[in-house]
C-alpha positions as CSV (number, residue, x, y, z in Angstrom):
1,M,0.0,0.0,0.0
2,D,1.3,3.5,-0.9
3,F,1.4,5.7,2.2
4,S,3.1,8.7,0.6
5,F,-0.2,10.6,0.4
6,L,-0.5,10.4,4.2
7,H,2.5,12.6,4.8
8,K,1.1,15.4,2.5
9,T,-2.4,15.0,4.0
10,T,-1.1,15.2,7.6
11,S,0.8,18.4,6.8
12,I,-2.2,20.0,5.2
13,L,-4.5,19.0,8.0
14,I,-2.1,20.4,10.7
15,L,-2.0,23.8,8.9
16,A,-5.7,23.8,8.4
17,L,-6.4,22.9,12.1
18,I,-4.0,25.7,13.4
19,S,-5.6,28.2,11.0
20,F,-9.1,27.2,11.9
21,L,-8.5,27.3,15.7
22,F,-7.0,30.7,15.3
23,L,-10.1,32.0,13.6
24,L,-12.4,30.1,15.9
25,F,-11.1,31.6,19.1
26,Q,-11.8,35.0,17.7
27,S,-15.4,34.2,16.8
28,S,-18.6,33.6,18.6
29,N,-18.8,31.0,21.3
30,A,-22.5,30.6,21.9
31,S,-25.7,29.1,20.5
32,I,-27.1,32.6,21.2
33,H,-26.2,34.1,17.9
34,T,-23.9,37.1,18.3
35,Y,-23.1,39.6,15.6
36,D,-20.1,41.9,15.8
37,N,-20.1,44.4,13.0
38,N,-21.1,41.7,10.6
39,P,-21.4,43.2,7.0
40,F,-24.3,42.9,4.7
41,R,-23.6,41.3,1.3
42,D,-25.3,42.0,-2.0
43,V,-27.8,39.4,-3.1
44,G,-29.7,40.3,-6.3
45,N,-31.3,43.7,-5.7
46,S,-30.9,43.6,-1.9
47,A,-28.2,43.7,0.8
48,L,-28.6,40.7,3.0
49,L,-27.2,39.3,6.3
50,P,-28.1,35.8,7.4
51,G,-29.0,35.8,11.1
52,G,-29.3,32.1,11.8
53,S,-31.3,28.9,11.0
54,E,-32.5,26.5,13.6
55,G,-35.2,23.9,14.3
56,L,-37.6,25.2,16.9
57,A,-40.4,23.3,18.6
58,A,-43.7,25.1,19.3
59,S,-45.0,26.0,22.7
60,L,-48.8,26.4,23.2
61,D,-48.6,30.0,24.4
62,G,-45.4,30.9,22.6
63,S,-43.8,32.1,25.9
64,R,-41.3,29.2,26.2
65,S,-40.3,29.0,22.5
66,F,-39.2,32.2,20.9
67,I,-36.5,34.2,18.9
68,R,-35.4,37.2,21.0
69,F,-33.6,40.3,19.7
70,E,-31.3,42.1,22.1
71,N,-29.2,45.2,21.4
72,V,-29.4,44.8,17.6
73,T,-27.9,47.9,16.1
74,F,-27.3,48.8,12.4
75,W,-24.6,51.1,11.3
76,R,-24.5,52.8,7.9
77,T,-21.6,54.6,6.2
78,K,-20.9,58.3,6.9
79,A,-21.5,59.0,3.2
80,A,-24.9,57.5,3.3
81,A,-25.8,59.4,6.5
82,D,-24.5,62.7,5.1
83,E,-27.1,62.6,2.2
84,H,-29.8,63.4,4.7
85,S,-30.6,66.3,7.0
86,E,-30.9,66.0,10.8
87,M,-34.6,66.9,10.6
88,E,-35.7,64.1,8.2
89,H,-37.7,61.3,9.8
90,S,-37.2,58.1,7.8
91,T,-33.9,58.0,6.0
92,G,-33.2,54.3,5.5
93,L,-35.1,51.0,6.1
94,V,-33.7,47.7,7.3
95,Q,-36.2,44.8,7.5
96,V,-35.9,41.8,9.8
97,V,-37.4,38.7,8.1
98,I,-38.3,35.5,9.9
99,F,-39.9,32.6,8.1
100,E,-40.5,28.9,8.5
101,A,-38.6,26.9,5.8
102,A,-41.9,25.7,4.2
103,D,-42.7,29.4,3.5
104,R,-39.4,30.3,1.9
105,N,-41.1,30.9,-1.5
106,N,-43.3,33.5,0.2
107,I,-40.3,35.8,0.4
108,G,-39.4,37.5,-2.9
109,G,-41.0,37.3,-6.4
110,S,-40.3,37.5,-10.1
111,A,-41.8,39.6,-12.8
112,Y,-42.9,37.8,-16.0
113,G,-41.1,34.7,-14.9
114,G,-37.7,36.3,-14.8
115,Q,-35.0,36.4,-12.1
116,R,-36.4,36.2,-8.6
117,S,-36.0,39.4,-6.6
118,I,-36.1,39.8,-2.8
119,C,-37.0,43.5,-2.9
120,C,-40.0,44.9,-4.7
121,T,-39.3,46.5,-8.1
122,P,-41.6,48.9,-10.0
123,D,-42.8,46.0,-12.2
124,L,-43.5,43.8,-9.2
125,A,-45.3,46.7,-7.5
126,K,-47.7,46.8,-10.4
127,L,-48.1,43.0,-10.7
128,E,-48.2,41.9,-7.1
129,G,-49.1,45.1,-5.2
130,C,-46.0,45.1,-3.1
131,K,-44.4,48.3,-1.8
132,Q,-41.5,49.4,-3.8
133,G,-38.2,49.5,-1.8
134,E,-39.4,46.8,0.7
135,V,-39.1,43.1,0.9
136,I,-41.7,41.1,-1.0
137,R,-43.8,39.2,1.4
138,M,-46.7,36.9,0.7
139,P,-48.8,35.5,3.6
140,S,-48.3,31.8,4.5
141,A,-51.1,29.4,3.6
142,T,-51.2,28.2,7.2
143,D,-50.9,31.5,9.1
144,I,-51.4,34.9,7.5
145,N,-49.2,36.5,10.2
146,W,-46.2,34.7,8.8
147,P,-43.6,35.3,7.5
148,I,-42.7,37.9,10.1
149,V,-41.3,41.2,8.8
150,L,-40.1,43.8,11.4
151,N,-39.1,47.3,10.2
152,V,-36.2,49.3,11.6
153,Q,-35.8,52.9,10.4
154,F,-32.8,55.2,10.3
155,S,-33.6,58.8,11.4
156,G,-32.1,62.0,10.2
157,N,-28.4,61.8,9.5
158,Y,-27.6,59.5,12.3
159,L,-25.0,56.8,11.6
160,S,-26.8,54.1,13.6
161,T,-30.2,52.9,14.6
162,K,-31.2,50.4,17.3
163,M,-33.9,47.8,17.0
164,D,-36.3,47.4,19.9
165,N,-35.7,44.4,22.1
166,V,-38.6,42.1,21.1
167,D,-39.6,38.4,21.3
168,V,-41.1,36.6,18.4
169,P,-43.1,33.7,19.8
170,I,-42.9,30.3,18.0
171,T,-46.3,28.6,17.8
172,K,-45.5,26.1,15.1
173,T,-42.8,23.5,15.1
174,G,-40.4,23.9,12.1
175,M,-37.1,25.0,10.7
176,Y,-36.8,28.8,11.1
177,N,-34.6,31.2,9.2
178,L,-33.7,34.8,10.1
179,F,-32.4,37.4,7.6
180,F,-31.7,41.1,7.9
181,I,-32.4,42.8,4.6
182,A,-31.9,46.3,3.2
183,C,-33.5,47.2,-0.1
184,D,-32.2,50.7,-0.2
185,P,-29.1,50.9,-2.5
186,K,-27.9,53.9,-0.5
187,L,-27.4,51.6,2.5
188,K,-24.5,49.8,0.8
189,G,-21.8,49.1,3.4
190,L,-24.3,48.4,6.2
191,V,-23.0,46.5,9.2
192,M,-24.8,45.1,12.3
193,S,-24.1,44.3,15.9
194,G,-26.1,42.6,18.7
195,K,-27.5,39.2,19.4
196,T,-30.5,36.9,18.9
197,I,-31.5,34.2,21.3
198,W,-33.2,31.1,19.9
199,K,-35.0,29.1,22.6
200,N,-37.0,25.9,22.5
201,P,-39.6,25.0,25.1
202,N,-37.1,22.8,27.0
203,G,-33.9,24.9,26.7
204,Y,-31.5,26.5,24.3
205,L,-30.4,23.4,22.4
206,P,-31.2,23.6,18.7
207,G,-33.7,21.1,17.4
208,R,-31.2,18.8,15.9
209,M,-29.2,18.6,19.1
210,A,-31.9,18.3,21.8
211,P,-32.4,14.5,21.4
212,L,-28.7,13.9,21.9
213,M,-28.9,14.7,25.6
214,N,-30.8,11.5,26.3
215,F,-28.7,9.6,23.8
216,Y,-25.5,10.4,25.7
217,V,-27.1,9.3,28.9
218,Y,-27.9,5.9,27.4
219,M,-24.4,5.7,25.9
220,S,-22.8,6.6,29.3
221,L,-24.8,3.7,30.9
222,A,-23.7,1.3,28.1
223,Y,-20.1,2.3,28.6
224,V,-20.4,1.8,32.4
225,V,-21.7,-1.8,31.8
226,L,-18.9,-2.5,29.3
227,S,-16.4,-1.0,31.8
228,V,-17.6,-3.2,34.6
229,I,-17.4,-6.4,32.4
230,W,-14.0,-5.4,31.1
231,F,-12.6,-4.6,34.5
232,I,-13.7,-8.0,35.9
233,Q,-12.0,-9.8,33.1
234,Y,-9.1,-7.5,33.2
235,V,-8.4,-8.4,36.9
236,R,-9.1,-12.1,36.3
237,Y,-6.5,-12.4,33.6
238,W,-4.1,-9.8,34.9
239,K,-1.0,-12.0,34.6
240,D,-1.8,-12.7,30.9
241,I,-2.7,-9.2,29.8
242,L,-1.2,-8.1,26.5
243,Q,-0.1,-4.6,25.7
244,L,-2.9,-4.3,23.2
245,Q,-5.4,-5.0,26.0
246,H,-4.0,-2.0,28.0
247,C,-4.9,0.1,24.9
248,I,-8.4,-1.3,24.9
249,T,-8.8,-0.3,28.5
250,A,-7.7,3.2,27.6
251,V,-10.3,3.3,24.7
252,I,-13.1,2.2,27.0
253,T,-12.1,4.8,29.6
254,L,-11.9,7.5,26.9
255,G,-15.3,6.4,25.6
256,L,-17.0,6.6,29.0
257,F,-15.2,10.0,29.7
258,E,-16.3,11.3,26.3
259,M,-20.0,10.4,26.8
260,I,-20.1,12.0,30.3
261,L,-18.4,15.1,29.0
262,W,-20.8,15.4,26.0
263,F,-23.8,15.1,28.3
264,S,-22.4,17.7,30.7
265,E,-21.6,20.0,27.9
266,Y,-25.1,19.6,26.3
267,A,-26.8,20.1,29.7
268,N,-24.9,23.3,30.3
269,F,-25.5,24.5,26.8
270,N,-29.2,23.8,27.2
271,N,-29.5,25.6,30.5
272,T,-27.4,28.7,29.6
273,G,-27.3,29.0,25.8
274,I,-23.6,29.4,26.1
275,R,-21.1,26.9,24.6
276,P,-17.6,27.8,25.7
277,V,-15.1,27.2,23.0
278,V,-12.3,25.8,25.2
279,I,-14.6,23.2,26.9
280,T,-16.2,22.0,23.7
281,T,-12.8,21.8,21.9
282,W,-11.6,19.6,24.8
283,V,-14.6,17.3,24.5
284,V,-14.1,17.1,20.8
285,T,-10.4,16.3,21.2
286,V,-11.2,13.4,23.6
287,G,-13.6,12.0,21.0
288,A,-11.1,12.3,18.2
289,V,-8.5,10.5,20.2
290,R,-11.0,7.7,21.1
291,K,-12.1,7.3,17.5
292,S,-8.5,7.2,16.2
293,L,-7.3,4.8,18.8
294,T,-10.3,2.5,18.3
295,R,-9.6,2.2,14.6
296,L,-5.9,1.5,15.2
297,L,-6.8,-1.2,17.6
298,I,-9.1,-2.9,15.1
299,L,-6.3,-2.7,12.5
300,C,-3.7,-4.2,15.0
301,V,-6.1,-7.0,15.8
302,S,-6.6,-7.7,12.1
303,M,-2.9,-7.8,11.6
304,G,-2.6,-10.5,14.3
305,Y,-0.6,-8.3,16.7
306,G,-0.1,-10.2,19.9
307,V,-1.6,-13.4,18.4
308,V,0.5,-14.4,15.3
309,R,3.2,-11.7,15.4
310,P,4.9,-10.2,18.4
311,T,5.4,-6.7,16.9
312,L,4.2,-4.8,13.8
313,G,7.8,-4.4,12.6
314,G,8.2,-1.9,9.8
315,L,4.5,-1.2,9.8
316,T,4.5,0.5,13.2
317,S,5.4,4.0,11.7
318,K,2.8,3.6,9.0
319,V,0.1,2.7,11.5
320,L,1.0,5.6,13.7
321,L,1.0,8.0,10.8
322,L,-2.4,6.8,9.7
323,G,-3.7,7.3,13.3
324,A,-2.2,10.8,13.5
325,T,-3.7,11.7,10.1
326,Y,-7.1,10.4,11.1
327,F,-7.0,12.3,14.4
328,L,-6.3,15.6,12.7
329,A,-9.0,15.0,10.1
330,S,-11.6,14.0,12.7
331,E,-10.6,16.8,15.0
332,L,-11.0,19.4,12.3
333,L,-14.4,18.0,11.2
334,D,-15.7,17.8,14.8
335,I,-14.5,21.3,15.6
336,T,-16.3,22.7,12.6
337,E,-19.5,20.7,13.5
338,F,-19.6,21.3,17.3
339,V,-17.6,24.4,18.2
340,G,-18.8,28.0,17.8
341,T,-22.2,29.4,16.9
342,I,-24.7,26.6,16.2
343,S,-27.1,26.6,13.3
344,D,-29.1,23.6,12.1
345,I,-27.7,24.0,8.6
346,S,-24.0,23.3,8.3
347,G,-21.8,25.3,6.1
348,R,-20.0,24.2,3.0
349,A,-16.8,23.9,5.0
350,R,-18.2,20.8,6.8
351,L,-18.9,19.1,3.4
352,F,-15.3,19.4,2.4
353,L,-14.0,18.3,5.8
354,V,-16.2,15.2,5.7
355,L,-14.3,14.0,2.6
356,P,-10.9,13.4,4.2
357,V,-12.5,11.5,7.1
358,A,-14.6,9.4,4.7
359,F,-11.5,8.7,2.6
360,L,-9.4,7.7,5.6
361,D,-12.2,5.4,6.9
362,A,-12.4,3.7,3.5
363,F,-8.6,3.3,3.4
364,L,-8.7,1.8,7.0
365,I,-11.4,-0.6,6.1
366,L,-9.4,-1.8,3.0
367,W,-6.3,-2.2,5.1
368,I,-8.2,-4.0,7.9
369,F,-9.7,-6.6,5.6
370,T,-6.4,-7.0,3.7
371,S,-4.6,-7.7,6.9
372,L,-7.3,-9.9,8.2
373,S,-7.1,-12.0,5.1
374,K,-3.4,-12.5,5.6
375,T,-3.9,-13.4,9.3
376,L,-6.5,-16.0,8.4
377,E,-4.1,-17.5,5.9
378,Q,-1.4,-17.7,8.6
379,L,-3.7,-19.3,11.1
380,Q,-5.0,-21.8,8.5
381,A,-1.4,-22.7,7.6
382,K,-0.5,-23.3,11.2
383,R,-3.8,-25.3,11.7
384,S,-4.8,-23.4,14.8
385,S,-8.5,-24.3,14.5
386,I,-9.7,-22.5,17.6
387,K,-8.1,-19.1,16.8
388,L,-9.0,-19.6,13.1
389,D,-12.7,-20.0,14.1
390,I,-12.6,-16.9,16.3
391,Y,-11.0,-14.8,13.6
392,R,-13.5,-16.0,11.1
393,K,-16.3,-14.9,13.4
394,F,-14.4,-11.6,13.9
395,S,-14.2,-11.2,10.1
396,N,-17.9,-11.8,9.7
397,A,-18.8,-9.4,12.4
398,L,-16.6,-6.7,10.8
399,A,-18.2,-7.3,7.4
400,V,-21.7,-7.1,8.8
401,T,-20.8,-3.9,10.6
402,V,-19.3,-2.2,7.5
403,I,-22.3,-3.2,5.4
404,A,-24.6,-1.9,8.0
405,S,-22.6,1.4,8.1
406,V,-22.8,1.7,4.3
407,I,-26.6,1.0,4.3
408,W,-27.1,3.6,7.1
409,I,-25.0,6.2,5.2
410,A,-27.1,5.6,2.1
411,Y,-30.3,5.9,4.1
412,E,-29.1,9.1,5.8
413,C,-28.2,10.7,2.5
414,L,-31.6,9.9,1.1
415,F,-33.2,11.1,4.3
416,L,-31.2,14.4,4.1
417,W,-32.3,14.9,0.5
418,K,-35.9,14.4,1.4
419,Y,-35.3,16.6,4.5
420,Y,-34.3,19.6,2.4
421,A,-36.7,18.8,-0.5
422,S,-39.7,18.7,1.7
423,S,-39.1,22.2,3.1
424,Y,-37.9,20.9,6.5
425,R,-41.3,19.5,7.4
426,C,-39.5,16.6,9.1
427,I,-38.7,18.7,12.1
428,S,-40.8,16.5,14.4
429,K,-39.2,15.0,17.5
430,Q,-39.0,11.5,16.1
431,Q,-37.5,12.7,12.8
432,I,-35.0,15.0,14.5
433,L,-34.1,12.0,16.7
434,S,-33.6,9.9,13.6
435,M,-31.4,12.5,11.9
436,S,-29.3,13.3,15.0
437,D,-28.8,9.8,16.3
438,G,-28.3,8.6,12.7
439,R,-25.2,10.6,12.4
440,V,-24.0,9.3,15.7
441,L,-25.0,5.8,14.9
442,G,-23.1,5.9,11.7
443,S,-20.0,6.8,13.7
444,L,-20.6,4.1,16.3
445,L,-21.0,1.5,13.6
446,L,-17.5,2.4,12.4
447,S,-15.9,2.8,15.8
448,G,-17.9,2.1,19.0
449,T,-19.5,-1.1,17.7
450,F,-16.1,-2.4,16.8
451,L,-14.9,-2.1,20.3
452,P,-16.5,-5.3,21.8
453,L,-15.1,-7.3,18.9
454,P,-11.3,-6.9,19.7
455,C,-12.3,-7.4,23.4
456,Y,-13.9,-10.7,22.5
457,V,-11.1,-11.8,20.2
458,L,-8.3,-11.0,22.6
459,F,-10.0,-12.6,25.6
460,A,-10.8,-15.7,23.6
461,I,-7.4,-15.9,22.0
462,C,-5.2,-14.7,24.9
463,G,-6.9,-16.7,27.7
464,P,-4.5,-18.8,29.9
465,H,-5.7,-22.0,28.3
466,L,-4.7,-20.9,24.8
467,R,-1.5,-19.0,25.4
468,T,2.1,-20.2,25.1
469,P,4.8,-18.7,27.4
470,K,5.4,-16.0,24.9
471,G,1.8,-15.3,24.2
472,M,2.2,-16.4,20.6
473,L,1.2,-19.4,18.5
């Protein structure tokens, strides 16, 4: 196998991780969306600033589920302000638009089937009766009060204007989008500061993350059970423990620690709305170490380390290089996914960061099964029937796990496609749970589910009744 690509990949990932962390620690650190002189960008005939996108569950009275605006201030350029006198009343309009994803086509319009415009043009004013210079809004079919449009006016020649602190109650479960829009071309160069608070009935966790709190509780309990079973066997066979089994102990400990940390982090996030960058980065790093070490353990077991070969020999450096590369790729992906401001729609950066992890997983799977095939041949040649039978079962279990992972990935891709195509109508609790746990389950199938397999193999193979004085065949 050619490993030259790993050196280049590792170097690139190290630089990317350092750069990303540098930018990240200067950015927002909360699910409460914070804006610090964020600039508007030109989109069609409007200037637009995305404010966030999250799944929100409805509350009956709207008091426990809302989008709150606090200290939202808009700043225009001095040149734009100087065009007006101090006595003028309305000298610039900024509109705050909130809509449920199913109503996204209710914002904007097109004249004679041409390019879609966000702001009302003279032609659209004649055709649709909208007000020129404002956002085109058509009432929702389910609630005429939605989409919500809030107006914020500049006065006189002031450089800034402040929006009133208001709460927008959420009475319908769905995926909600927030945009700040200026249709006045004279407001070019507009920037905004302030924050918005997105709250679900049970806390500040976004819709896609809320079900994971219970998930991490169950996973913590599962790791506790596994830890107890492993510790009993670990003590029982203490004199015959292999170095690889010490590593498995470390993986189980890391897994338990990671699940507890995730639950604690989510609970704090849900209660306060704040997600400290340092703490979340630490949790993500523990997870990346655990995933990398688990994959390397599976690879070492497949190579027959401690069973048919005392050392990995010249492959040691390549295995460690692959582990380091996977750690960096996984760390970068998870930081992008979990650290910083949370929105329920991931950016394009995540898509590109998924590719190295997927490629490395595929490479690992190929190497695992190639090594496993060679180990089976060695065991067959030495006629070690008991170990051969165990390794065959191990191979079958790995094959089933990989196939299940591929099927789940295909299902998740299809579900995601339907998720976006159906205007985010699948925001119900059960479907959010499927989406959220699906991502975690896919990871577990490739890492966590593998963990009991080497435990079983090593205990079965390395038990006192099967081992020689050197622990080898």
